[in-house]
Structures are given as structure tokens and as C-alpha cells.
N, C-alpha and C positions, 0 to 999 in steps of 0.2 A: 340259096337265098343270097342276094348281093348285100354288101354293107350299106348301100344307098337305100335299101328297103327297110332297114332297121331304124326305129325311131331314135333320133339323136339323144334323147334322155337315157335310153338304154345303153348307148355307147359311152356316154359320160359315166354312167354307173359302172360299166365294165372297166373303163379306164381307172376310175377311182378304186375299185376293188383290186385291180392289178397293182396299183401303186401302194395300197395298204399292205397287200400280201408281200410285195417286193421289199418294202421297208421292214416288215416283220422278219422276213427271212434274212435280210442283210444284218439287222441288229443281232439276231441269234447267231449267225455265222461269224460275224466280225467280233462282237463283244460277248457272246455267250449269254446274253440276257433276253428274256422274253418281253416283247413289246406289249404294254398295256397303258393306254393314255391315262387312266385314273391312277394307276400306280406311279407313273412318272410325275404327274401333278401332285399327288398325295405326298410323295417323297420330298418335294420342295416345301410343301405347306407344313408338314409335321417334323421336318428336319431329318428324317431317316435317309434321305438321299443326299446328305452332305458330302459324300465321297465323290460325287460326280455332278455337281450342279450345272456346269457348263453344258454337258451333254443333254441334261434334262431341259435346260432353258432353250437350247438350240432346237430340240424336238418340238417344244411348245411354240416357239417362234414360227417354225415351219407350219405347224398345225393351224395356227391362226393366220400367218402371213400369206401362205399360198392361196387359200380361198379369197382373202382380201385382194390380192393381186389379180386373181382371175375376175373378180367383180369389177375392178378398176379397168381391166382390159376389155372384157366381153360384156360387162353389165350384169346386173343381178338377174338370176333366173326366176322364172315364174314359179311360185310355190303355192301350196295349199295350207300354209301355216295359219293358225288362228290369229286373229287380230286382238284377242282377249289377253292383255298383258298379265293379269292376275293368274290366268290359267297357265300361261307360259312359265311364270315364276314358280308356281306350285309344281308343274311338271319337271322343271329343272332341278328343284330341290329333291323331289322324289327319285329322280334318276341318280343324283349324287348319293342319296341315302342308300339306294339299291346297290350301287357299286361298292360302297363300304361294307354292306352286309354280305355281299357275294364275294368279297375279296377280289374284285376285278370288274372290268367292263366288257363290252362286246369285242373290243380289239384284243383284249387279253384272253378271254375265254372263247369267244366265238371264232376268232381267226387263229390265234396261236395255240390255245389249249386243245381245241377240237382237232387241229391238224396233227397234234401229238397224241391223239386218242385218249386224252385225259377224261376219265369218267366224271370227275367233279366239274370240268368245263362243259361237257356235254349236258349234264343236268342243269347247270347254271344257264346255259344258252336256251334250253327248252323252257326254263322258268321265265327268262327274259321275254321270250316270244309269247308265251301264254299270258303274261302280265300285260304286255303291249296290246295283244288282241282284246283282252278283257277291258283295259282302259279305253281303247278306241270304241268298243261297243257301248260301254257305259256313257262315255262322253258324247258320242254321236246320237245314240238311240234313246237313252234314258234322260240325259241332261240337256241335249240339244246344243252342246257347247261349240261344236264345229261340224 
């Protein structure tokens, strides 16, 4: 199969995944730390990351700045996000709560933890996926939200 036959959205997903994996590997190899976006942000908010605030702020600036730059250069991609603002706020709060309960997010557990064969991360990732499938089913088929 030629690359020109692959839908562009898949290639962007592949490129994004390679960048996340590369960044996680680089942080682990260079600094000996596991990359987890919720832990990096949480350390700034609760003060537990006071030892390296510059590194945390640089990570978060890149996490926000690179997609913003891409939107400025290429335009916003078409998405299937809900236009329901209340639903989006509730979803964001639930994701934040879930990352605190699970002691990490998908970048920490799904990318870094699973690659290290961490049983806790494998279970957490399976729970994330099951909860996402259930939420989508309830939202789409029972509530008609999206």
C-alpha cells in the first residue's frame, strides 16, 4: 500500500503517536522521568513539582503551543466534537477526576507504563478504554448528546 492511499487523518495520527512516543522516550532517557501530562500539570498546581518548574512549564507550553501553531499554519481540522458546551465541561472535569483517581493519564499509563509492562498501567488503560466506550454508548444511544 502506498502512503498516498492512506487517509491523511491516519497519517496525522501516526505522526502524533510517534512524537508522543519519542518525547516519552527522550524524557525517560535524558532525565530518568516518566512522562505523564497530568502529573506534570498536577505538580505545578499542587506544588509537588517545585524542583523543576521550568521543565514542567516548557512541556505544557509545547503541549498547548504546537497545536495552536499548527492551527494557525494549516487551519483547524474538521472534528466531530459536540457543540454542547455543558457536556464538554462535564467531560473535562470527569477526565481530570479520573486521572487523579488513577494516578495518571493515558500518556503516563497508556504510553509509558504499558511500554514498561506495568500491570497497574495495563489495568488503568483497560479501565480508561472501557469507561470511554461506555460513556460514548450512553451519550450517543441513550442520551442522544452527540
